N, C-alpha and C positions, 0 to 999 in steps of 0.2 A: 436336180431333185424333182421327183414327182410331188407337186404341191398338195396333192390329195393324200399322200402317204404319211404326212406328219400327224402327230396326235391332234385330234380335233380341238379347236379353240373353244374353251368352255364359256368364254364371255362374248362370243360372236357367232351364234348359231347361223345356219344357212338361211338364205332369204328366198322365199318362193311362196306363191299362192296358187295351188291347183284348184280344180273344182272341188266343192265340199264333198268329203267322203260320207256316203250314206251307210252307216254301220248300225245294225240293230241287234239288240239282245247281247248276251255275253260273248265277248270276243277273246280268243286265246292270243295273248300278247307274246310274241317271240321274245325270249329273255336269255341272258347268258346262263350256261349250265350251272354255274356255282352261285347264282343269284338266289338267295333265300328270302328276299323281300316279297311282300304281298302286293299285288296290283289289282285295281278295279276301275273300269271305265263307268262313269255315271253321267247321264245327261239330265240336268235339272229341268223343271217345268218351263223355265224361261229360255230353254234351248242352249244354256251354257254347258259346254262339254268339259268334263273334268276327268282327270286321272288321279286316283288316290294311291299313295305308296306307303305301305306299313312296314316299318323297319324296327323291330323290337330292340336292336342293338344300337340304335342311333343316339347320339348325345345332342344333336342339333335337329330342330324342325326347320322346314323351309317351305316356301310357296312361290310360284311364279304365275303371273297372268300374262298371256300373250294376246294382244289385240291385233286383229288382221287389218290394221290401218297404219300406214307409214307416210313418209313425206311425198310419195307419189300422189297422195290425196290432197296435198296443200292447195288451197285456192290460188288462182292466178293473182300475183301481186302481193301475196302474203307468204313468201318463202320462209320456211322454218316453223310454220304454225304447229305442225304435228309434233315436232321436237320440243317446241315451247310448251305445248300442252303436257308432254311427258314431265317436264320440270315442274309445272304448276300443280299437278295432282299431289305432289309431296307435301304441299303447304298445310292444308287444313280441310276439314269437312264439317258439315252441319252437326254431326254427332260429336266430333272432336275438334271444336273450333279454335283451340289454342295452337298457334302456329308452330309447326315442326314437332307436334306432339307424337306423331307416328315415329319419326326418326329417333326422338328422345327415348321412347319406350323400347324400341328395338336395340339401340346402343346400350341402354342401361340393363338390358337382359341378355347381354353376351352376343348380340347379333350385328348384322350389317345389312344395308339396303343399297339397291342401285337400279338402274333402268337403262335401256338403250332404244334408239329409234333407227330403223333402217328404211329402205325404200318402200317395203310393203308390210312391215309390222312394227309394233312398239311392245317392248317386253319389260315388265316390272317384276322385281324379285327381292326376296329377303331371306335371311336365316335368323334363328333365335334359339336360345336354350330350350330344350325339348318340352319343358313343363309350362312354357309361356305361349304355346301355339294359339290357344283359344283367344286370348286378348290381342295378340299380334294380328291374327286373321281378321278380328272384328275391326281393327283400325285400317287394315289393308283393304278390306272389302269396300270401305267408304269411298276409295278412289273412284269406284265404278258405280256407286249408288248416288251420293250427294256431296260432291266436292264443293268447296266454297268459291274458288277462283276469284278471290277478292281484288278490288281495284288497286289497293295499296301494294299487294304482293305482285300484281301484274307488272307494274313499272319496274319494281326491283328485280324481278326475275328476267325481264327482257335484258337488263344489264348483265345478268349471269350468263345468258345465252350469248350475248355479244362478247363477253370475256372469254367464253369457251371458244368462240370463233377466232378471237384475237390470237389465242395460243396456237391455232392451226395455220395462220396465214403464211408463216415462213416454213411450213413443214412440207417437204417434197411429196410424201405419199398422198396427203390431202390435195395438194396442187395438181398432181398428175392424174389423180382419179377424177377431179372436177374437169380437167382438160378433156379427158376421154368422154365425159358426160356432155361437155359443151359441143364437141364435134359429133353431133347427132341431130336428129329431127327435132326442131323446136316444138313440134306438136306432140312429141312423145314425152311422158313424165321423166324418162331417163335423163333428159336434158336439164332437169331442175337442180337447184342449189338447195340442199336439204337441211343445213344447220340453222340458217337464219342469223340475223345480226340486228343491230340497233336501227339500221336504215330500213330493213325489210319489215320489222315488227313494230317500229314506232314512227319514224320520219315519213316514209312513203304512205302508210295507211292514213296518217293525219292529213297529208296533202290531198288525199282522195276523200276526206271527210269520214273515214272509217274509225270506229272505236275498236282497238285490238281486243280488248276484253270481251266486248259483245260478239266479235267474230269468233273468239276462242270458245265462248259458251255455245254459239251456234254450231261450231265444228264438233264440239263434244256431243251435243244433243243429237246431231244428225249422223255421226260416224260411230260413236261408241255404243254398240248394241250387243246384248248378251249372246246372240247367235253368231257374232263375229269374234267371240272370245274363247280361249282355251286355258283352262286352269289346271295346275298341278299342285297338289298338297302332299307334303312328305312329313310323316310324324312317327312317333313311337306307338301311338294308339292303334287299336285294331281297325280293320277296314270299316267295320260297322260304325265305330265311334267317329272315324274320320268323315264318313258319309253324312252322319247326323250333323257334325260340325259344319261341313260345307253347305249342306242344305239350309241350315239356320242362318249362316252368314251371307250367302250369296243369292238367296232367293229374291232379294230386293233389287238385283241388277236388272235394269230395264231392257226389254227386248222390243225393238222397234220394227223387227222383221226386215231389217236392212239387207239388201242383196249383197253378196260377197263382191268386193271390188275386183275388177279384172282390167288388164291393160293390154289389149290385143295388139298385134303388130310388132315388127322389129324396130328398135330405135334408129337403125341405120338404113338409109336409102342408098342408091348407087353412088350418089355424090360423096358419101362418107366412107366408101370402100375404094380399094386401089389407091390409097393415099399414103404419103410419107410425111409425118408431122415431126418437125424439128422443134424441140422445146428447150428453154434455158432453165435448169434447176437452180436451187439455192446452193446446194452442196457440190463439192468437187466430185468428179466421177462421171462415167458414161454408162447409160442404161439403154438397152434395146428391148422394146416390148412389141411383140408380134401378136396380133389378135385377129380372130376370125369369128363372125357370127355363126353359131351352130345350133342344131336341135338340142334343146335342154336335156341334160342327162336325166333329170327328174321324170321325163316322159318314158324312160327305159331304165329306171334305176335297178330293176332286178337283173338286167343284163349288164349294167355298168360299163357301157362302151367308153365313156370318158376316162374311167379309172384305168382301163386297159391301155388306151392310147397315151394318157399322161404318164403311165408307168414306163412306157417305152421311150417317149420323147424326152422325159425327164430323167432317164437312167444316167448313171455316172460311171458305170463299169466299162471294161474294155470293149471297144467297138461302138460305144455310144457317141452321140453328137457332142456331149460335154467333154468326153474323154479326148476327142479329136481337137476340139477348140482349146482345151487346156494344154494339150501337147504342142499346139501351134503358138501358145502364149497369148491367146486372144481373149479368153474368158476367165473370170474369177468365180462365177457361179451361174447356175441355170436352173430355173424352175418352170414346170409346165403343168397345166391343169385348167379346169373350168374356173373362170374368174367370176365377174358379175353375172348373176343368173336369177331368173324367176321361172314360173311355169310357162310363160309365153315366149321368152327370149333368153339367149345365153351367149357368152363369148368364151372361146378357148384361147388361152394366152400362153405364150412362151416368153419368159423374162430373163434376159441375159445381162449380167453385169460385165462390162467390157474393160479390158486393160487399155492403156494408151495406144498400144500397137493394134489391139482389136478394134478400137475406134476407127483407125485408118482402114480397116478391112471389113467395114459394115456390109458391103455388098457381097463379099465372099461368105460371110457368116450367114446372111439370109439365103444365099445360094446353097450352102451346105445343109441348112435346115430343110429347105424344100427338097433337096436331094434325098435326105433321110426320110422325109414324109413319102416320097415316091417309092423308096425301098419298102416302106411299110405297106403302101398301097398295093404293091406288086408281089409281095412275099406271102400272100395269104394271111390267115390269122391262126397261128399255131395254137392248138387247144392246150398244150402243156403250159403255155404262159398263163392262160386263163385259170387253169387248175392250180398253178402255183400261187397266183394272186388270191384265188378263192381260199386256199389253205391258210395263207398269211392273214387274210381278213377274218376268217372264221375263228382262227386261234386267238387273234386280237380281241374279237368280240367276246368269246367265251371265257377268256382269262383277263378281261378288262379290270384294271384297278378300280376299287371303289373310290369315287371322287367326292369332294365336299357336296353335301345336299344342295347348297345354293346354286352351284354350277349345274348339277344334275337336273334340277327342276327347270332351269332356264333353257337348257338344251331340249328337254322333252317337250315343254310347252311350245317351243318353236317348231319342233318336229310335228306336233299335232296339227299345225296349220297346213302341213305339206303332205303327210303320209296317212294312209289308212290305219286304223287303230292297231292292227296286228303288228305293224312295223314302227310304232312310235319309239321303241327302244333301239331297234337295229338300224332304222332309217335306211340310208343307201350305203352303209358301211361294208356290206358283204354281197358282192355280186353272186347270184345263184343260178342264172340261166346263161349258158354259152350261146351267143348269137353272132356268128360271123357277119351277118348282114348288118346288124346294128353297129358293129365296130367299123365295118367297111363304110357305112353311112357317114360316120363322124370323119373318118380319114378323107372321104371324098369331098367333105366341106372345107378341108384345109387347103385351099387352092389359091393361086395368085389372083384369081378373079375377085375374091371378096376379102382380101387381106387389108388390115389397117396396121401400119408400122409407126410406132412412136419412138423417137430417138432423142434421148436427153443428154445434153452436154453443155458445160460452160463455154465450150469452144464456139457455140452458136451465138454468143453475145454479139450484138451488132449486125447479125445476119437475118433477123426475123422482122416481120412486118405486121404482126397481129398481137393482140393482148386479150387473154381470157378475163372476163369482167369481174369475177368474184374474188379471185386470188391474185390477179395481176400477172399471171405467167406469160412471158413473151414466147411466141411461137410462130411458125410459118407452115404452110401446107403446100405440098406439090404432088402431082399425079405420078403413080408408078403402075403403068399398064402391065399386063401379064408378059408382054414381049420383052420388057426391060428385065423383069425378074427371071425370065428364061435365059437371058444373056448372063445374068449373075450366076445362075446355076451352071451354065456351060464353062464360065471362066474360073469358077471356084477350084481350089486345089483338089487333086485326086487323093482321097483318103480312104482307108479301110473301114467304112461304116458297116456294121452288122448287128444282128439281134443279140441280146444278152445270152449268156450261158445260164444253165440251171443254178439256182441259188443254193450254195452249200451250207448256208447258215439257218435254213429252216429247222426249227426245233423238232427232234424226233422223240426225245425222251422227256415227257411231261410228268413223270412220276414224282411223288413227294418223298423226300428223304426222311429217315427217322431222326428226330431232333430231341435232345435233352430239353427239359423245361428250363427256361432262363428268362428272368425279367429284364436283366441288364447285360450289356456287353462284358465279356471277360477278356483279360490279356492272355492270348493263347501261346504266344511265343515271343521271346526277346533275344536278339543277338547284337553284336557290334554294329551290324548293318541295318537292322530293321526291328520294328515292333509291330505285332499283329493283334488287333482286337477282333473279337468274333461274337456275333449275336444271331443265333438260329431263329428261324421263323416259327413262332409259337402262336401266331395271331391270324395270319392272312391265308395260309394254306394254298399258296399259288406256286407254280414252278418257276419262280423268279428269284433273282439275287441282286445284290447291290454291293458295289466295290468302290471304295475311295482309297487312293494311294497318293500320299503327299511326299514328294521328293524335297527334303530340306537341303537346300544348297545356298550357303550364306553369301556366295558371290553374286547371286541372282539380283540383288537389290543394292549392290554396293555403289552404284553410280547410274546416271541416266543411260549411259552406253550399255552397261550390263543388263539393266532392266529391259531395254529395247532388244538386245541380242537374245535374252531368254524368251521374249515374246516371239521373235522370228523363229527360234528353234522349235517352239511348241507348234507354231503354225505350219512350219515345214513338215514336221512329224505327221500332223493331221493330213497334210497335202499328199505325202507319200503313201499314207495308208488308204486314201480314198478309193483308189481303183479296186482294191481288194475288199475293203471293209464296208463299202457302200451297201453291199448286199446285207450285211449284218443289221444296219439301220432299217432297211426295208423289211427284214424279217422280225423286227421288234427287239433288237439288241442294240441299245444306244451307248455310245462312248464319246468321250471328249478328252482332250489334253489341253490344259490351260495354264498360263502363269498365275501364281498367287503371291501372297505376302512374303513367303519364305522360300520360294523356288518355283516348282510347278506341280501340277496335280493331274492324275488320271482318274476319271470317273466312268463307271460302267453300271448300267441298270437294264434289266430285261430278263428274258428267259435264260435260265442258268445252263441249259444244255450245251451250248457252244461257247459259253463265256470264257472258259479257260483257254480255248483255242485262240480266241481274239486277244485276250490279255497277253498270251505268250508271243503273239505276233507283234503287238505294240512294244513289248519289252525287247524283242529281237531287233526291231527297227531302231530303238535307242542304242542298243549295244553296237550295231553296225552302221550307225548314222554317218552319212556323208553329205556334204553340202553340194547340191547341184546348182550351178551358177544360174541356169535359166529360170529355175523355180524360185531361187533366192530373189532374183530381180522382180518377179511378179509379186512375191510376198512383201518385199520392201515397198513396192508401189502401193499395195493395198494399205499397209500400215501408214505410209506417208499421207495418203488421202484421209485416213481416219483422223490423224492428228490435225491436218489442215481443216477438217470439218468440225473440229472441237468447238470452234468459235460460233458455230450455228446451233449449238445445243440450246435448249430452253433455258431462260435465266435461272429457274429454280434448280436445274441440273448443274449450272455453273456455280450456284451457291453451295450445293452439296460438295462439289469439287474443292472449292476454297476451304470449306469446313474441314475436309479430310486433310488437305495440305497443311493447314495450321495445326491440327491436333495430332496427326499421326507421324511418328518418327519414321525416317527412311521412306518418305514418299517424295516423288520428284515432280517438278512443274512440267506441264504439257509442252510448253515451248522449248524447254531444255531437252525433252525427249524427242521433239520434232527435229531439233538441231542435230541430235545424236543420230537419228535414223537417216538423215540426209547424208551423213558422213560415212556410214558403215558400208563395207564391201563383204563379199562372200568369204574372202580370206580372213577377215576379222572374226567371223563366226567360227571358222575352222580353228583359229588360235584360241578362241574363248572357251569352246566346249570342253577340252580336257581340264581346264581350270574350274569350270562350272561343276562338272561331274566328279572332279577329283576329290571333293569333300561332300559326301552325300549320306543322308540318313533317311530311310523310308518308314513313314508312319502310315499304317494301313488299317482298313476296317472292312470286314467281310460280313455281310448279313444276308439272311434269307434261306433259300432252299439249297444249303451246302452243308456238308459234314465237316467236323473239325479236322479230321485226318486229311481230307482233300485240301482244306485251306492251308494247312502246314506244308503239304506237298507243293502247292502253288508257290508259296513264299520261298521255300527252299530252292525251287527252280529259278525264281526271280534272282535270288542271291547268286546262284551258280552262274547264271548268264551275265549278270552285271558286275559282280564283285570277285568271283572265284575263277573266271576264265583265265587261260594263260596270258592273254593280253586283254586287260579291261580298263575302260576309262574311269569307272567308278571306284572310289576308295572311301574307307570309313571316315565319318565326320567326328573329330574329337569333341567330347562333351562340352569343352570350353568354348566351342565356336557355334553352338546352336543359336540360330536367329530367333529373336522374339519381337513381337509387335507391341510397342509401348506408346502410351497416350500422354499428351501434355496435360499437366495439372494446372488449372486456372487458379487465379488468386481470389480468395474470398473477399466479398464486399466490393469487387471491382467489376466494371462493365467494359469489356473489350469490344471494339468495333472495327470492322475492316470494310471500308467502302471501295468498290471497284466499278468501273464502267462495263456495261455489257459488251462482250467481245464482238458481237454483231451489232454494229451501230444502227442498222436498219430496224432492229427489233425494238418496238415501242414499250414492251413489257419490262417492268422492274421486278425485283424480288427481294424479299426479306427472309432470312433464315435466323430466327431468334432462338439460340440454344442456351439452356440452363443446365450446366454440368452439376451433378449432385453427389454421386458416390461411386465407389468401386464395389463390385459384387459383394453384397451383404444381405443375408436372408431377410431380415426385418425391413430394411430400407427398400429392397427389391419389391416386396409386396405392397408397401406404402406407395411407391412410385407407380406401380401398375394400377393400383386402385385410384390414385389421383388422376392418372391419364384416362381411365375409364369414365370417371365422374365428370371430368372437364371437357372431354372430347366433343360431345354434342353441343353443350353450351357455347364452346368456342366457335364451332362451325355456324351455329345459329346466329351468334352476334356478329362475327366478322364477315361471314359470307351472306347469310339470308337478310340480316337487318342492314348492315353497313355496306354490303355489296362491294367489298374491297377487291374481289377477284374470284374467278372460277376455281383456281387452284388455291384452296385454303384448308390447311390441316394442322392438327395437333397430334403428335405421336411421340412415342418413346424412342430414345436413341441408345444403342448398346454398342460401344466400341471396345472390343476385347475386355468386356466386363466392366468398363467405365460407363455409367448410366446417367441419363438425364432426360429432359423434355425438349422437344423441338416444335416451334411454330414455323410453318412455311406459308407465305402469302405471295402470290405472283399477281401483279396489278399494273394497270395503266392509269388507275384512278388517283393513287397517291404514291409519292416517292418513298424509298425504303426507310428513311428517318421518321417520316410520318407514320408509316406502317408500324414501326417499332413503338411509337407512342400509343397506337391503337392496341397493340398487344398488352402494354402496361395498363392501359385503361380497362381492358377486358379482365386482367388479373385482379385489379381493384374491385371491379364489379363482382367477379367470381368469389372473391373473399367472403362477401355477404351471403352468397348462395351456399357456400360451404358451411359457414357458421350456423346458418339457419336450417340446414338440412335435418329433417326429422330422423330420429334414430331408426325408425322402420325403413326409411329410404336408404339410410347408410347400410343397414343389414341386407337389404335387397341387393344393393350394389356388390357387397362382399360375397353374397351367395352366387350372384351372376359370375363374378370372377372365379370363384371356386369351381363352378360348373364348366367354365371355359378351360380351366387347368385340368380338370378330370376328363376332358373330351378324349375319346380313344383315337389312336392313329387309324387312318383309313387305308393306308397302303404302306408298302416297304419304304417308299421315298420319304414319306412324312416321318416315320419312326427313325429312319437313318439320319435324316437332317438334324433331329434333336440330339441323338447320341454322338454323331460326328461333331456337332458343335461343341459339346462338352470335351471331347477328345482334342480337337484342334485348338481350343482356347486353353487347354491344360487344366480346366477346373474340375473335370471328372465327377461332377455331382449328378450321377445318373438318376438319383432319386429326388432331384430338384423339385419336381412338380408336387410330389407327395409331401415333402418337407414344407414347401411354401403354402400348400393347402392347410396344413396343421397350424402354421403361423397365422394365416388369415382367420381361422376359426376363433383365435384368441384376440383379434384386433378390436380396438375401441375407437370410437369416433374422435375422441380427444387426441389420440396418437396421430391420426391423419391431419388434424388441425395443427398440431405441433410441428409435424413434418412440413406442411405447407408454410407455416410461419417462419421456420428456420431456413428453408431452401428455395422457396418459390415466390412467396409474397413480395410485392414491390418494396424495395429497400431493405429486405431481410439481411441481417448482418452476415450470414454465411453464404449469401447468394453469389453464384459465379455465372456471369453472362458472357456469351460470345455472340455478337450481332454481325452477321454477314450481310452486306448491303450491295446488291447488284443494281446499278442504275441504268435503265433503258433509255432509248432515244428521246422519249418525252421528258426525261428528268435529268438531262445532262447539266443544266445550269445548277440544279440542286446538288449534284455531285461536286461541281467546282466549289460550291459554298462550303460543303461539309469537310472537304479535305483541307481547306484553308482556315476554317474556324478553329478556335481554341477548344479542346475537349471540355465537356461539362465536368463538374466535380465528380470524383470517383469513376471517371471514364478514362479509357486509354485507347488511342487510335493506333492500330497496327499498321505500320507503313512498310515494313520489310518482314515478310512472313518467316524467312529463314533465320534472320537475327532473333526474331521473337521466339521461334521454336527452340533455338539453341540456348536462350536465356532462361527458359522455364524448366522447373523440375518435372520429372515424369512419374506416372504411376508405375508400380512394380508389375511384372508379368507373372502370370500363374504357370507359365511354361517352365518346367524344371524347378518350380518353387513348391509351395505348400501342396498344390494339387498332386504333383508327382510323388511327394513324400508319403502320401496315403497308401501307395502301393507297397 
């Protein structure tokens, strides 16, 4: 895959710092054709550059401040200081001295906050209900005017940074990124460790006689200057009103006239090139990363040479490098594109996930890669490929889905650091100038002379002689001169590598269909074989559609073996489709086939023009499915490694797994599925498929730019191919055999607990998941639970994370399992064992009881109104709308007017009802309370685990020792599938 062709990550914008753009006067900002929002660039007297976005249709306001300072600026010996400062600014300010008052305000007014630090910038952002922007901005602006940075908060937040680092220590992506940084010039900031930990922010500074807080204040005063900041504010107000707001709030940000930071020179000298680095990962699997230092694409972003080159090297269609490696059985995936980059330096990377056989052919794979690069270097640069890319990118830009404002502002403020004002929205997403020289220039840099090869595999255990200092990764380095790589090229197998063919999935018809007005989906068609729901686009007016197709196959979950075989079947289907349908993804038509709770599911979203062609191809592959033994073995190997790597999941992810295993009927243990996958052969899948598909019912949902007649025609075609052909695998599913997902009902007044050792004994983190099960889908109780979660969320975070510093991952959230709802506390910690964490949750609930009782009626009403505003928030795109309606269909509840009805219930709600709900279901020792405490004990708390499993349970507590015996012994909640929900029809 071309790693630049995926939808852009909204929470991790690009990282770069070019020279400051000198733009004066009004600038015409390039915008999507359908974008009706107003934009205005403003530079305040303190040189703070701002973009104002006026959107009369928005329900949410948002803002983002990008500061052109990142961890490259960390002082020597204070690694992580920039990141630590990002944490500290959230605490308090002179104007708002109460700790966490900013986060409290945002949370209680329907919003969320976050920030991130990269090598060259720090970005702070929030969203909030649209009528609260003024107060929210006033609090936000204080980050950059007069933050408190108190001594008490300093020590506590160093622990939070350390906890954040602890969770990354056994994560391969973090480890391998740091290893690449480590093998570079020590004099270049690329070499640095950016997160920070207890040692770098507390122990080492003390040894040198440094006060971290004073260093923090010094860093803030010397680095945070208005002329190095870029602000985006997004609101419902007019541009004039937004400008007044910004001028009033941010004029007090100090401008020290600090010069923009730059870091000239490349981080790699000759000793860091022509190297092969062998590294030992945490997880099973083999990965080959081939990197070259290149001219940063940002210097030629109008020409987009990297986009062109990564499109070709990352292609997966016939004749591509990946197509050949896959045919040989050597590769599971391939991604290509610009990796780490700034204005001064950049790396082009090709990342290949290898099979076990591929691992034995590393030299051949590198040889084939360089042979393909030579082909590109010598084939010229066909303009039709550039034109095709430009068309895809332009269409993508002009028909871009509206995204949540919080993501939109963070992206744009990051772009403001990098691009001139006219390109703040479009950035480098659309290449507009064809430059064969620029493309050839990048290709000429991808040579054996300056390559860096990183090869990761558990097979290197015991064969390495070096250790990376921050994460402890074992590795070795050896030289690979160009002469060696030339030998690899010569001995690699002769394969038919060639350029891609023109993309047949480019949308040509972008016209909008005539649609009837409809607020909710309607059932368009029902037969013995299928049921079709339809919702035309009456909101977004884009040439896009959304399809969900659930294949209900009761045999799919009947045993661990059938669960694994269903998984293999869907992956093989995707595998077979890839050579043909990869082009669809490149052209903006995304599809997936995945197993689910009741069988498997097809999802499609994107331009509607060629969607029917793609869907009919997928259905045709199901009808003619054959098991290819060579591909079966690759998929089996992939799944086996995934199960073997299950034990390396974060403790909180293991806790989620145990919770699902205990509560959900017909779920299987990972080790049983691992045992099953190790036993299955291709012949087992051949025998299984007629049984799997022999009882099938298809529930589908079509939404967007499609007409009802066309939808009926599509479904008739699907039935004809799958059910009505002379020889067809699929047969109708009798109504008596429909599968439903049902949830275990816990006993009132009892506290169940399940202690388990962390599956990875090297992981020092423990985790508590404290679940309070409350009710099954009930209008009044739903809104009471949602309101309670909103009111309690920030106090829980403040007490358990900010004050007690139990762990970086600390959250309170609602849980909804097939309509069975409750509250979940999740805390991952090295500080306390899970039983102790459980006690801290109970202590918090006792403390919160007083907060709730004493809440003024005005604050109660403010919270109710915030929740109402959140519920009335309009969908921004077809995916959001479809996710809600499909949720109602797949759960069987069919309450398409749920939000409107819940808003009506909220308007009548009284504070006494919330207190009564809390007293009955959540309060410590409430008579109706139902608790499930999942306790995952990490390496630091193994002795506490031994104690809890052998101790007698406390009164009204019950230790679960055998999950499946427990599950069988408990009653289940009823399912809405085929029940009340369906009867409404």
